[in-house]
N, C-alpha and C positions, 0 to 999 in steps of 0.2 A: 504494500500500500504506500503510495508516494506521500511524502511529508507535505502538509499544508503550510503555507507561508503566512505569518501574521503580518498585518498591514503596517503597523507603526513601530518605531523604536522605543526604547525605554529611557527614562530620565535617570541619570547615574550620579551618585556621590562617591568620590574616590578618597579613601582614607589611606594614609601612608603612600601617597601617590607617586613618590619618586620623581622620575622624569616623564611619567605619563604613559608607560608601556601598555597597561591595561586599558586606560581610557582612550588612547589613540586607536588601539585595536578595536575596541567596542565602537568607537566613532566611525571607523571604516566600515563597520557592519550596519551602521544606520542608527546608532544610539547617541544620546546627547549628554554631555557632562554639565551638571548644574553647579557643583562645588567640588573643589579639590583641597585636601589638607595635607601639608608636607612641612616638616620642621627644618630640614636641611636647607641652608641658605642657598647653596649652589643649585640644588634641585629646584627650589622655588624660583630662582632666576630663569631656569630653563622653561618652567611652566608658564611664567609671566611673559616670556619672550615668544613662546610658540603657541599658546592657547589664549589668544586675545578674546576678551569678553567673558571668560569663565572666572568665577569668584575663587580666589586662592586664600586659604586660611593656613596659619602657621603651626598650630600645636593641637593635636587631638585631645590632649589632657585638659585643655581650656575650652574646647568646643562645647557649647552648652546644648546644642540640639541640631537636628538634621532638617533641611528643607524637605518639602514634599518630594518624594522620589520613588522610583520603581525598584531600583537596585542599589545596594551598597557594596562597593568593591574595596577590599583591603588586602594589599600585599604586605602584611605586617612584618616588622623587623625579624630577620632570620639569624642575627648574630649569635643568639643563644641556642639555636637549633641546628646549625650547620657544622659539618666536619671541620671546615676551615675556621670556624668561630670558637666561642668559648664553651659550647655544649653545656650551658647551664640549665637548659630546658625551658619549658613554657613559663616557669616562674622567674626566669632571669630578668634582669633590669630592663632589657630591650624588648624581648618577645612577650613579656607580660603586659605590654601596652595594648595587646589585643583585647584586654578586659574593657577598654574604653569603647571598642566596637559594640560590645553587648550592652554597655551602659547607654550608648546612644540609641541602639535599637529598642531598648526597653522604654525609653522616654519619647520615642518618635510617635507622632500623631498627624497623619495616618501612618500605619506601619508599612514599610517597604515590602514589596512582594518577594524580592530575592536578596540573598546574601551570598557574595562570592569571596572566598578566602584563597590566598595563594601563598605557598611557602616551599622550602626545600624538601626533597623527598626523604632526607635523613631524619626528619621529624617522626617518621613512622616507626623507626627502630630506636631512636635515642631514649635512654632511660626507660627501656622496655615499653616504648610506645605511650608513655604517660601524657605527652603533649596532645596526641590525637585523641586519647581517652578523655582528657579534660575538655577539648573542643566539642566532642560529640556529646558529652554530658551537658554542656552548656546549651547546645542546640536542642537536645531532646527534652530538657527541662522546660523549654519554651515552646514545645509543640512542633518543632521543625521536622520535616522529612529532609534527609541529607544524602548526598552522594559525593564521593571523591574519586579521583583518578590521577595517577602519576602519568604525565605526558612528557615526551621528549621533543625538544625543538627541532631535532633532526627530521621529524615527521612532517614538519611544516615548511620545507623548502630552504632551511638554513643549515649550512655546514658547521653547526655547533651542537655538540652533545650536551644537552641541558635538561635535566630531569627535575620537574617541579610538580608539586601536588596542587591540583585545582579542586576546591571543595565548594559545591553549590548547594544551597539549602533554601527551603521555602516552607511557610506554614500552610499555603493554599495550593501550590503547584507541585508537580512531580519532577524533580531534577534528574531522575534516572535516564530517561530517553535523551535528554540534552547531552549529558556527559558520556553515557555508556553505550548508546545504540550503535555508533560507528566503530569499526574495528578493522585494522589492517595488520598484516604480519610484517615486522621490521625487515628492511633490506639494508644490511650493514656490510661494509668492506671488511674482509677478514685478514688481509695481508697488505703490507706496504710494498710488496715486491712488484706491483704493477705500476710503479712510479707515482703512486698516490702520495700526496703530502700528508705529513703526520704532525699533529699538534701536541705539545706537552708543556708542562710548567717547569721552567728553569729554576723556580724558587723551591722546588721539591727535589727528590732524589733519594731520600732515606726511607720514608714510609709510603710515599705516594708519588706518582709521576704525572697523573692527570693525562694519560696517554689516549689519543684518539686518532684513528686512521681516516683520512680524507675528511677531517673535521678538526676544529679546535676543541679542546676540553671546555668545560663550563667557564665562561667569562665571569669573573668574580671581583668584588670590591676590595678584597684584601688577600693576603697570602700568608704562607708560613713564616715569611720574613717580616710580617707586620706592615707591608706597604702594598697599596694598590699597584698591580703590575699586569702587563699583557702576557699571554702565553707566547711560547716560541713555536716556530714552524720549521720543520725539516723537509726539504725536497730530496728524496733519495737520489744519490749520485751527484749531488751538487757540492758536497762538502761545505755547505753554508747553512747556518742557523740564523733565522731572522725573526723579528717581531712585527706584527701587523700594525699599520697606521691606525690611529684612533678613529679615523673616518671609516675604515673598513670594520672596526669593532662596532661602530654604530650600525652599520649595515648587517653585521652578523647577528644583531638583535632585532633587525627589521625596521630600524629608524632611518629617516632620511639623513644624508650626509650633512655634517655640521649641526646636527640637532642639539648637541650639548655645547656648542660654541657661543658663549656669551661673554660680555666684559668680565663678569664675575668668575666664570669657570676657566678662563684661559690665562690666568695670571701666572701660573706655574709653567713656564715655557720649556723647562728642561725635559719633562716627560709627560706633561698634561695629566699628572697623576689624579687631579680632582675629577677630570673627565672620565678617566678609566674607572674610578670608583663609582661614578654615576651610572655608567654603562653596565658595569658588572653587577650592580644591585638592581637593575631594571628587569621587567618582565618582557619576554619576547613578544613583539607586536603581533606577528601572525598567529600566535597561540590565542591571544585575546580576540583577534578578529574571528577566528574559527568559532570560539565560544559565543561571541556576539551573534554570529550567523545562526548557530544552533538555537539561541534564545528566540529567534524569529520563526522557528518551525514548530509545528504541532504534530507530535508522534506519541504513540503509546509504547510502553515497555512490557515485553512479554517473556523475558528471560526467566528461567527457573534456576535461581542461584542457590548455592549451598549456604546453610546457616553458618554464621561466624561465631566462633567460640573464643572466650577469653579476651585478652588484650593484644593478641597478635594481629597486627594491621598489615594486610596484603597490599598489592599495588593498586587495587581498586575495590571499593565496597560501597554499600548504601545501607541506610537504616532509618528507623523512626521509633518513637517510644514503644518499647517492648519487642522490637525486631531489628536484627542486624544480619546482613548477608554479604558474602564475598562475590564480586563480579569477575567473571573469567574473560578479561579483555587485556590486550597488550598496551604498551605505552604509546602506540601509534594509532590514534583514531582515524587518521587520514595518511596518505602517502603522496604529498605534493612533490613535484619535480625539484630535485636538489642538484645544483651544479657542483662540480668537483671543487674542493677547497682552493687549489692553486689557480683554478680558472675564475674563482669568485672574487679574488682580491683585485681591486682596481687601482690602489695607490702603492707607491714605492715603499716596500717594507724597510725596516731599519735592521742592520746587522746586530746580532746579539753581542754585547760587549765582552771584552777579555775577562773582566771581573765576574760578570754573570756566568759566562761559560765555564770558567775555572771553578767557581763555586759549585755549580751544578755537577761537574765531573768529580769533584772531590767528595760531594755527598753521595753520588752514585757509587763511587769506589768503596765507601764505608758501609753502604747499605747492602741489602740482599735481594733487591728487586730484580726480576727477570727483564732486563733491558736488551733489545736486539743488538747483537754484536756489531753489525754493520753501521748501525746508528751511532754507537759509541766511537767507532773508528772515525767516522766522518765528523763527529763532534770534536774529537782531538785534532783532526786536520783543520777544522774551522778555528780552533784556539791557536794553533801554530801560525796560521795565516794571519789572524788578527794581531797576534803578538809581533810578528815580523813587520806588519804594516805600521804598528804603533812605534816600533823602534826606528823605522825609516823616517817617520814624521818627526820624531824627537831628535834625530841625528842632525 
C-alpha cells in the first residue's frame, strides 16, 4: 500500500540546536522553525547569520516556555554519553540538560505532537544502558509511545561513518512507521586494496583508530588529545596522509560550503578549530531531511516484533506504557547514492604535519591494534618526506 503524503509541514522548536543540522534538514523537507535555542556563542553566530527571521534564544535553562509548535527537536549534549567524552552518563553536567526538555514539554500549552531526540549510539550501552532507560521512563510516565533507531550517515549519501540514535515519540501519533518501516541492507567497502581512500584519527593509535574504508570516521568536536581536530585520509599508494579542508567537512555533514564561516567563528586562522568543533557536534543534514520527509507520510506499522526484556537496548526498538519491543531493522533505512571519498573532496587537503604523524606512529607502535601493514609503511614514508621537506625549508 503506497504511503499517503500529508499536505503541510510542521512548526518546529529546536533545543540544543547547534548549527542547525536538524532544523535545516527538516526545513528541506517542508517544515518551519519557529524558535531555536543554543548556548554556544559561535553556534549562535552561525544560526543568526544563516537563518534570518527565526527567533534565537541562548540558554535552555532560562527558557520559560515553548511557543505553539508541532515538534520539539533536541540534539542534547553528548559529552557525557560518548566514547570520546567523559562517559559520565545521563546525569553528567552536560547530558542532564535534557531534563529541561521535559520541563518545557510539561508546561507547554498546547502540547506539541512530536518529540525528537538525537544522540550518540554509545548511549545505548554506556552504564548498562541507564541513559536510554531513564529517557524511556520519562516518556512512558507521560503517556508517550516511542521508537528509536540507530542510523548511519553512510546510508544517506555521505562518505562519513556516523552512527546516531534518533528517538521519536508522541502521545497521539505512532512513531513506528516513520522510523522503522524503511529498511535496506548496508553496502560497505571491505578492503582498501581497491585504491579506496581510508579515513582515520591521527589523535588515536593506542585504543582506537577510528578507521573507515572509503569514508571518514565520525567527525567529532573533540579528540583524545583534548582538541577539536579533523580526521586524516590515506590514499593507498600515495605515501601521503592529508586532512580535509573545513569546507569539505561541512559538506561531509550535508551543509553548504562556508556554512560555519562567520566573523565570530573564523578568528582562529591556524586550524579553524572552532569551526571543526561546530561541524563535529552537528547532526547530518540529510538524516534530518529523511526524517522530515517521513513525518509527511501516513503509513501503518505491521511488524510482529519480539518482546524486549531487561535493560539491554538493541539498535532499534519501540514501546509504550506496559510494552517494549525490539525492531529487526538495520542502521540503513535508505541507501542513497554515495560517491567515493576521494572523489567527494572538492578542496585542496592539507598534508598531515610531522608532529601529528610522528605522534600517531608512536602511539600505534605502543598499542596492539591491528593496523594494515601497508598503511603503516606509507605513513612512515609520509613522515620521512615531510621531515626532509621541513629540513630543506629550514636550511
